C-alpha positions as CSV (number, residue, x, y, z in Angstrom):
1,X,22.4,-64.8,11.3
2,X,19.7,-63.2,9.1
3,X,17.5,-62.7,12.2
4,X,20.4,-61.1,14.1
5,X,21.1,-58.7,11.1
6,X,17.4,-57.8,10.9
7,X,17.3,-57.1,14.7
8,X,20.3,-54.7,14.3
9,X,18.8,-52.9,11.3
10,X,15.4,-52.5,13.1
11,X,17.2,-51.3,16.2
12,X,19.1,-48.7,14.2
13,X,15.9,-47.5,12.5
14,X,14.1,-47.2,15.9
15,X,17.0,-45.3,17.4
16,X,17.0,-42.9,14.4
17,X,13.3,-42.2,14.6
18,X,13.5,-41.7,18.4
19,X,16.3,-39.2,17.9
20,X,14.5,-37.3,15.2
21,X,11.3,-37.3,17.4
22,X,13.2,-35.9,20.3
23,X,14.8,-33.1,18.2
24,X,11.5,-32.2,16.7
25,X,9.8,-32.2,20.1
26,X,12.6,-30.0,21.5
27,X,12.1,-27.5,18.6
28,X,8.4,-27.4,19.1
29,X,8.9,-26.8,22.9
30,X,11.3,-24.0,22.1
31,X,8.6,-22.1,20.2
32,X,6.4,-22.6,23.3
33,X,9.1,-21.3,25.5
34,X,9.6,-18.2,23.4
35,X,5.8,-17.5,23.5
36,X,6.0,-17.8,27.3
37,X,8.9,-15.4,27.5
38,X,7.0,-12.9,25.3
39,X,3.9,-13.2,27.5
40,X,6.0,-12.5,30.6
41,X,6.1,-16.1,32.0
42,X,9.9,-16.2,32.0
43,X,10.4,-18.8,34.8
44,X,8.0,-21.2,33.0
45,X,9.9,-20.7,29.7
46,X,13.2,-21.6,31.5
47,X,11.7,-24.8,32.8
48,X,10.5,-25.7,29.3
49,X,13.9,-25.0,27.8
50,X,15.5,-27.3,30.4
51,X,13.4,-30.1,29.1
52,X,14.6,-29.2,25.6
53,X,18.2,-29.6,26.6
54,X,17.4,-33.1,27.9
55,X,15.8,-34.0,24.6
56,X,18.4,-32.5,22.3
57,X,21.7,-31.8,24.3
58,X,23.9,-31.2,21.3
59,X,22.2,-28.0,20.0
60,X,23.2,-24.6,21.4
61,X,19.8,-23.0,20.8
62,X,18.1,-24.1,24.0
63,X,20.8,-22.9,26.4
64,X,21.1,-19.7,24.3
65,X,17.4,-19.0,24.7
66,X,17.6,-19.9,28.4
67,X,20.4,-17.4,28.7
68,X,18.2,-14.7,27.1
69,X,15.5,-15.5,29.6
70,X,17.9,-15.0,32.4
71,X,19.0,-11.6,31.0
72,X,15.3,-10.6,31.1
73,X,15.4,-11.4,34.8
74,X,18.7,-9.5,35.1
75,X,20.3,-12.7,36.4
76,X,23.4,-12.3,34.2
77,X,25.6,-14.8,36.1
78,X,23.1,-17.6,35.3
79,X,23.0,-16.3,31.7
80,X,26.8,-16.6,31.5
81,X,26.7,-20.1,32.8
82,X,24.2,-21.1,30.0
83,X,26.2,-19.4,27.3
84,X,29.4,-21.1,28.3
85,X,27.5,-24.3,27.6
86,X,26.2,-22.9,24.3
87,X,29.6,-22.0,22.9
88,X,30.8,-25.6,23.2
89,X,28.1,-26.8,20.8
90,X,29.1,-27.4,17.2
91,X,26.2,-25.3,15.9
92,X,27.0,-22.3,18.0
93,X,27.1,-18.9,16.2
94,X,28.6,-15.5,16.9
95,X,25.4,-14.4,18.8
96,X,26.4,-16.7,21.6
97,X,29.6,-14.6,22.2
98,X,27.7,-11.4,21.7
99,X,25.3,-12.2,24.5
100,X,28.1,-13.6,26.6
101,X,30.1,-10.3,26.3
102,X,26.9,-8.3,26.8
103,X,26.2,-10.2,30.1
104,X,29.6,-9.2,31.4
105,X,29.0,-5.6,30.3
106,X,25.7,-5.6,32.2
107,X,27.6,-6.8,35.3
108,X,29.9,-3.7,35.0
109,X,32.9,-5.7,33.6
110,X,33.6,-4.0,30.2
111,X,37.1,-5.5,29.9
112,X,35.8,-9.0,30.5
113,X,33.1,-8.2,27.8
114,X,35.8,-7.2,25.3
115,X,37.7,-10.4,26.1
116,X,34.6,-12.5,25.2
117,X,33.9,-10.5,22.0
118,X,37.6,-11.1,21.0
119,X,37.2,-14.8,21.9
120,X,34.3,-14.9,19.6
121,X,36.2,-13.2,16.8
122,X,38.8,-16.0,16.9
123,X,36.0,-18.4,16.0
124,X,34.0,-16.1,13.8
125,X,36.5,-13.5,12.3
126,X,33.9,-11.9,10.0
127,X,31.2,-11.4,12.7
128,X,30.1,-7.8,12.3
129,X,28.0,-8.0,15.5
130,X,31.1,-8.7,17.6
131,X,33.0,-5.7,16.1
132,X,29.8,-3.6,16.9
133,X,29.7,-4.7,20.5
134,X,33.5,-4.1,20.9
135,X,33.0,-0.6,19.5
136,X,30.1,0.0,21.8
137,X,32.3,-0.7,24.9
138,X,34.7,2.1,23.7
139,X,31.8,4.4,22.8
140,X,30.4,4.0,26.3
141,X,33.9,4.9,27.7
142,X,33.9,8.0,25.4
143,X,36.9,6.6,23.4
144,X,35.2,7.6,20.1
145,X,38.0,7.1,17.7
146,X,38.5,3.5,18.7
147,X,34.8,2.9,18.6
148,X,34.6,4.3,15.0
149,X,37.6,2.2,14.0
150,X,35.9,-1.0,15.2
151,X,32.6,-0.1,13.6
152,X,34.5,0.4,10.3
153,X,36.3,-3.0,10.6
154,X,32.8,-4.5,11.2
155,X,31.7,-3.0,7.8
156,X,34.8,-4.3,6.1
157,X,34.3,-7.8,7.5
158,X,30.5,-8.0,7.2
159,X,29.2,-5.3,4.7
160,X,25.6,-6.3,5.0
161,X,25.4,-6.2,8.8
162,X,23.4,-3.0,9.5
163,X,24.2,-1.9,13.0
164,X,27.8,-0.7,12.3
165,X,26.4,1.7,9.7
166,X,23.7,2.9,12.2
167,X,26.3,3.7,14.8
168,X,28.7,5.5,12.4
169,X,25.8,7.5,10.9
170,X,24.7,8.7,14.3
171,X,28.2,9.7,15.3
172,X,28.8,11.5,12.0
173,X,25.4,13.3,11.9
174,X,26.1,14.9,15.3
175,X,29.6,16.0,14.3
176,X,31.1,18.8,12.2
177,X,31.4,16.3,9.2
178,X,27.9,15.2,8.3
179,X,28.5,13.9,4.8
180,X,29.6,10.5,6.1
181,X,26.5,10.3,8.2
182,X,24.3,11.0,5.2
183,X,25.9,8.1,3.4
184,X,26.1,5.7,6.3
185,X,22.5,6.5,7.3
186,X,21.0,5.9,3.9
187,X,23.0,2.7,3.4
188,X,21.7,1.6,6.8
189,X,18.1,2.3,5.8
190,X,18.5,0.2,2.7
191,X,20.0,-2.8,4.6
192,X,17.6,-2.7,7.6
193,X,14.2,-1.9,6.3
194,X,11.0,-1.2,8.2
195,X,12.4,-1.2,11.8
196,X,12.0,1.5,14.4
197,X,15.6,2.4,13.8
198,X,14.9,2.9,10.1
199,X,12.3,5.5,11.0
200,X,14.7,7.2,13.5
201,X,17.3,7.4,10.8
202,X,14.9,8.9,8.3
203,X,14.1,11.7,10.7
204,X,17.8,12.3,11.4
205,X,18.6,12.5,7.6
206,X,15.7,15.0,7.1
207,X,16.8,17.1,10.1
208,X,20.4,17.2,8.8
209,X,19.3,18.5,5.4
210,X,16.9,21.0,7.0
211,X,19.5,22.4,9.4
212,X,22.4,22.4,6.9
213,X,20.8,24.2,4.0
214,X,19.9,27.9,4.2
215,X,19.5,30.8,1.8
216,X,21.0,34.2,2.7
217,X,20.4,36.9,0.2
218,X,21.5,35.7,-3.2
219,X,23.6,32.9,-1.6
220,X,22.8,29.4,-0.7
221,X,24.7,28.1,2.3
222,X,25.5,24.5,3.0
223,X,26.9,23.6,6.5
224,X,27.1,19.8,6.2
225,X,30.8,19.8,6.8
226,X,33.4,21.9,8.5
227,X,35.5,23.9,6.0
228,X,38.0,21.5,4.3
229,X,41.5,22.2,3.2
230,X,43.6,20.6,0.5
231,X,46.9,19.1,1.6
232,X,49.8,17.1,0.1
233,X,47.7,13.9,0.2
234,X,45.6,15.4,-2.6
235,X,48.5,15.9,-4.9
236,X,50.0,13.0,-6.9
237,X,52.5,13.5,-9.8
238,X,51.6,17.2,-9.9
239,X,47.9,16.4,-10.3
240,X,45.4,17.5,-7.8
241,X,42.6,15.1,-6.9
242,X,39.8,16.7,-5.0
243,X,38.7,14.7,-1.9
244,X,35.3,13.1,-2.0
245,X,33.9,15.8,0.2
246,X,34.8,18.6,-2.3
247,X,33.5,16.5,-5.2
248,X,30.2,15.7,-3.5
249,X,29.5,19.3,-2.4
250,X,30.5,20.7,-5.8
251,X,27.8,18.5,-7.3
252,X,25.4,19.5,-4.5
253,X,26.1,23.2,-5.2
254,X,25.4,22.7,-8.9
255,X,22.1,21.0,-8.1
256,X,21.1,23.9,-5.8
257,X,22.0,26.5,-8.5
258,X,19.8,24.5,-10.9
259,X,16.9,24.6,-8.4
260,X,17.2,28.2,-7.4
261,X,16.3,29.5,-4.0
262,X,13.2,27.9,-2.6
263,X,11.8,27.0,0.8
264,X,13.8,24.1,2.2
265,X,11.0,21.6,2.6
266,X,10.5,17.9,1.8
267,X,9.8,18.6,-1.8
268,X,12.9,20.7,-2.2
269,X,15.1,18.1,-0.5
270,X,13.9,15.3,-2.8
271,X,14.4,17.4,-5.9
272,X,17.8,18.5,-4.7
273,X,18.8,14.8,-4.2
274,X,17.5,14.0,-7.7
275,X,19.7,16.7,-9.3
276,X,22.7,15.8,-7.1
277,X,22.4,12.2,-8.4
278,X,22.3,13.3,-12.0
279,X,25.3,15.6,-11.6
280,X,27.3,13.0,-9.6
281,X,26.6,10.3,-12.2
282,X,27.8,12.6,-15.0
283,X,30.8,14.2,-13.2
284,X,32.1,11.9,-10.4
285,X,31.0,8.3,-10.5
286,X,34.1,7.1,-12.3
287,X,36.5,8.8,-9.9
288,X,34.5,8.0,-6.8
289,X,32.2,5.0,-7.5
290,X,30.1,5.3,-4.4
291,X,27.8,2.2,-4.1
292,X,25.0,4.5,-2.7
293,X,25.0,6.7,-5.8
294,X,25.1,3.6,-8.1
295,X,22.1,2.2,-6.2
296,X,20.2,5.4,-6.4
297,X,20.9,5.4,-10.2
298,X,19.4,1.9,-10.4
299,X,16.3,3.2,-8.6
300,X,16.2,6.2,-11.0
301,X,16.5,4.0,-14.1
302,X,13.5,1.9,-12.8
303,X,11.5,5.1,-12.6
304,X,11.2,5.2,-8.8
305,X,13.6,7.9,-7.7
306,X,11.0,10.4,-6.6
307,X,9.1,7.8,-4.4
308,X,12.5,6.5,-3.1
309,X,13.6,10.0,-2.0
310,X,10.3,10.6,-0.2
311,X,10.6,7.1,1.4
312,X,14.1,8.0,2.7
313,X,13.1,11.3,4.2
314,X,9.4,10.5,5.1
315,X,9.7,10.8,8.9
316,X,11.0,14.3,8.7
317,X,7.7,16.1,8.1
318,X,4.6,13.9,8.4
319,X,2.2,16.5,7.0
320,X,4.3,17.0,3.8
321,X,4.8,13.3,3.4
322,X,1.0,12.6,3.8
323,X,0.2,15.3,1.3
324,X,2.6,13.9,-1.3
325,X,1.4,10.3,-0.6
326,X,-2.3,11.3,-1.1
327,X,-1.4,12.6,-4.5
328,X,1.0,9.8,-5.5
329,X,-0.3,6.7,-3.8
330,X,-0.1,4.5,-6.9
331,X,3.4,5.7,-7.7
332,X,4.6,4.9,-4.1
333,X,3.0,1.5,-4.2
334,X,4.7,0.7,-7.5
335,X,8.0,1.7,-5.9
336,X,7.4,-0.5,-2.9
337,X,6.6,-3.5,-5.1
338,X,9.8,-2.9,-7.0
339,X,11.8,-2.2,-3.8
340,X,11.0,-5.5,-2.1
341,X,11.9,-7.7,-5.0
342,X,15.0,-9.8,-4.3
343,X,16.9,-8.6,-7.4
344,X,16.4,-4.9,-6.3
345,X,17.7,-5.2,-2.8
346,X,20.9,-3.3,-2.2
347,X,23.8,-5.7,-1.8
348,X,27.2,-4.4,-0.8
349,X,30.3,-6.5,-1.6
350,X,33.7,-6.2,0.1
351,X,34.9,-4.2,-2.9
352,X,32.1,-1.7,-2.7
353,X,32.2,-0.8,1.0
354,X,32.2,2.9,2.1
355,X,34.4,3.6,5.1
356,X,34.0,7.3,5.4
357,X,36.0,10.4,4.4
358,X,37.7,11.0,7.8
């Protein structure tokens, strides 16, 4: 009896080690497959991933990576077949449904793509990436209001997913109401750091300031937003509450008056943003507690606001940024050291989200 029990225990241990070895081998082979994909050997990577599936059939990652390889080859039907296997795995995530919908979109089937994104949302109801892709389908069909609605739901459900901010920023910065774009864009830059899109957004923000501020005679003109009008929604119990746009631009106008008329260059923009923050924190933060202004204030209290403002707008005018950096390299490096610390990263909770003024 003891020998029989010992045999069973040893058999179990061997099976466990074998299973672990197979999983580890599959994970190692996956890295090789990804390297092959990146070097252009897509067919070889697919063959390696097929071996991974045999070794570890319960994980979604191998068929998911295989699907990605097929999308590189523009073989979207094969990708869909792989993804339908991926979504049945217990460890599948929302990216499976994202790529599945995208594959149908590439095949020219937007409604089928929407169906797959919605299917994914029934499993992952807080997936910001699936709201993003749904919004993109409507954006591509020029149904802009619905696209914006879905991007905003994506922010509500997943406040730290950056791409919904990116899309809303680009839509707003090319509209007659640019204030939302300034806020969405800067929030995006703080969530997604150091990417190509971050640099693109920096340039967009700079260009918006540059094109929206001018001096005519003794008057400073700000054309960030189309002229706004008060309506009954701004009156409650006989009290008038100015909309955020009015409040923001009142503080901006005060900052501009404090600065006086100067050339609208990078230095001017950074100083204007500094004074705007000071005015907003004094006059408006209790009425409109914008998370962006609170975060800027945290940066200011740490002594890094000047460097932060140059960082946000750095792609606008390279020569001006280089000149400032040459004179302030130590100051900028100190800001970067502070900025990358975990406790100083911008975190947005569900209660702090910004969903625009329109």
